[in-house]
N, C-alpha and C positions, 0 to 999 in steps of 0.2 A: 560482450552484450554490449545491451544499451543505456549509458549512463549517462545523470537526469539527476535535479536536485529539485523541494520538493521547493516552492517562487513564493515568494509574494505576491495578490492583488491590490495591497492598498492600493485606490486614487485607482480605482479599474483595472475590468479583466486585462487589456493588455497590457498593462508592466506584468503580467507574465510569459509573456512573447519580449519583453524590450528582457527579459529578466539570461531567454533563451539565448536570446541571440548574441549576448553580455558571453555568456558565459557557453558558447556552441553544443550546445543540447542538443542533444537526440533525442530524449526522454524528460519529460517534466510530472511532480502530480503540483498538485495547488487546490484550494479549498473557493467553495464557491460561492457560501456565504461565511459570513463573521461566525466563527467555529465554534460563541456559546449564546447563542443568541439564538433559536426559533424564529424569529421572519426572518425573510431574504427580498428586499426592489427586486424588482420585475426582469427582466433582459427586454433591451429593447430589442428591434429589429436591429438595429444602427452597430448596437453592441455584438450583437450574431456574426454580421455580416462584418468585423471590419477582426474579427475574433477568429474564426475563413478560413481567412481568406492570408493574414498573418501565418497564423501553421503553414498552408500553404505554399509562400515564399519563403520561411524559414526552410523546410524538409521536415518536420518536427515529425519523426515514424511515430511516437506514443504518445498519447495523457492519461492520465489518471490520477480526478477527481478524488479529492479525499472525503465522505461526508459527517455533518461537525461532530463533533466527540460527548452533542447533549445525546447521540442516541443511542437508546438503549430497545432495543428488538428483546430482547424476553424480559421488560421491564414489564412492574404493574404502570395501572390503567395512571393516571392521565397521560403520564410519563411513553407506555408502552404508543398511544394512538402517535399524541405531537411525532414519534420520530421516526412510525408508516410517513403521515402524513410530508415532513421535513424530506424524506428520502425521497419518497414520491414523485415531490416537487424537484430536486435534484438528478435524476436518474429522465424528466423532463429536459432540465437543466442540458446535461450529457446528450438528450438528442440533437438539440435544438444545435449544441454550438460543436456536432459533429464532434465529443470527448470519447471513448472507446470504453474507459471503464469509469466505474465508480466506487472506489475503497469503504471497508464498513469497520469499525469489530463486534465481535457477534453479540454482544450484548452480555448479565449477566445475570444472574439466578442461583440465589441458594439450593434449586437442585434442577440439576445438570441435564437430567434427560427433557422435563416440564421446561425449560428452560431452548429446550432445541428445538423441542412441540413448536414453541412461542416462535420463537425463530422467519422455522420454514413458512409455517402457517406465515409469520408477518411481510416474507419474500415475495411468495405466491398471489396477497396482497398488493405488493407493489409491484411487479410485474405484470398481472397480467390488467393493472390499471396503464398501463404506462401506453400514449401509443406508437413509442419510438422503438424499433427492437434490434436494432448496432451497439449501444452499452451495455456491456454487461454488470453485475453486479460481484465483485472482489472482497472474501471473507478475509477477512487479513486476520494471517496468528497471532496469537497476543502473548503475555509473561504468562500467567496463572496467579495476579496478581488474585485478594481476595475470591467474588466470588463471580471471574471473567470465563465465561468459556471460549476456547477457542487455542486451548493451552497445548493440547493433546492434538494432532493428528487424526481420532477418530470421529473428533468434535468433528470436525468441519467434514468430513468421510455421509459424519451420518446428517447433520444436513445438508445436502445436497441428496441425497435418495431422497428424503421424506417432500422436498422442490419441485411439484410441476412440471416446473418452466428449467430441469438444472442445466440444461444446456444453456441459459445465459447469467450461471454461477460458477460466479472460478473467483480463486482462492488470489494471494498476495501472503508472500511471505517475507517474512520486519526477521532478518538476521539476528537482531540486539533478542526475539521475544524468544527466539526459537533456542537459540540458545539458555537467556533466560530458565525454560522452559525446562529443562532438561538434554538434550538432541545437540549434541557436538559438534561442533565444525571447527578444530583447532589445526587442525591437518588432513592433509587430503582422505587419508587410512578414514577418517569419523567422516569429514564433508560427505566422501559417496555414499556412506551409511546412512548419513540421515537423509540425501533424494532419493535412500535405497528407499525405508523405510518410504518417504513419502512417498514414491511412486508403486508400492506397494500396498499404500492406504487411502493415497485417493488419488492418485494419479498424477504424473506429472505435465500430462497434457489441458490438465484445467488448474498450471501456471502460471499463470497471468503476468504477474509484478513481483521483483525485492526491493524491498527497502532496507536497505543495505548499512547495518549501521555496528557496528563493534558497543559491547558490554558494560558498562564498567563496571557490573559484579561477575558472582564468579557462576558456571555450566549449576543449572537447575536449582539456583540463586527465588528462582519468578519476581524478581524483583527487574521491573520498565525500569532501564536507564541507557540511554546512546550514547557512546562515548565515538568520541575520532577514528578515522578507518586506521587501525594496527596501532589505537593505542590504548584500548583495552586486551577483555580475557579472554578474544576470538586470537587476534593480533593476526601480525603480517602475513603465518604461512595460511591460516585458514582460509583469509580474499583470495591467494593466490590464487588457492584451488579451487574455490568454488568461480572465481571471474573464467579459467581456461576448462571448466566442467567442458563439454558440448554439449550435454541438457538443456543448457543453457543459455546457450545460442541466441541469441535476438530477444534473449528476453529484461525487457528494461529494468536497470535496475538504478534506483532512486535513494538520491542520499534525504535520513532524517538526520541528520549529526548535528549538534546544537552550529549555532550559524553564534554567528559576530565577527572579528579577527583579531588575529594576533598580536603579542611582541612589536613586532615585526609591523605590523599595518597591514598583512597582508588579509584579505577573503578568507576568513577559513571554508566557505565552503569550496570557493577555487581551490585552497590544499589541499580537500582532502579527494578532491574531484581527480586533482596530481598525482596524487596515492595513489590511484584504483587506476588510471590512463600507465603507471608506473610500472605496479604490481601484477599486471597482466599481461606487456612487452612482460619484461624479465620472467611467469613463471616460464609464457612463450619458448623465450627465444633457447 
């Protein structure tokens, strides 16, 4: 796996590259706008040139932008129209910046079938309007809280089937989310079974990014609460199995674990990255 973290862009997009250099990242994720605002300032040509040059200099192999948490492609108007506009803007930003992936939570609707249809239609509208052909939209698995769509692999497969430009739509698998949704990851056998089911229903060839998060809540709780790697209900054994599954080789694994500093003053992102690298080495030994 290519390990990364979700980095801050406070102070400008160049700050994401500073974090990538400081943590020796092979991949990272970022927001392209304030996550709780619809409007975003335009990108300057200087910002685009600086970002592209910095990425080349660092040799970062994969970048995933994350859509705003306000986006609901299955919602009612005017939220759905605002979501389509914001997603379209961010997909074009990805194209200009050379970012491969734009991750989005599929959406929320009380009627799953209606929600799936709305999401697929929105994706078609967004993709058809974007002049850039490189960036893909990745549907993120969800924990299944409330009316959220995406907690079953079948939801993601159904959306892709309905999208005309489905080759530009992939999947981001969040370990905390799928565990909370009822897919077990606690040991090698469970991991194999879950990945086998994903492959059967969606296809592992469409899995482009994994969010690596332990879960505060138990299997099938449908509660989305991230925990540090190895300290939650998935545990170290489960992550060791995932990290060494050959089917996930070269897939970016992005941490979204709680941020901050431990009692000793150590940066928690560094601590979680170190845990991932240690588990991977130990499992391969």
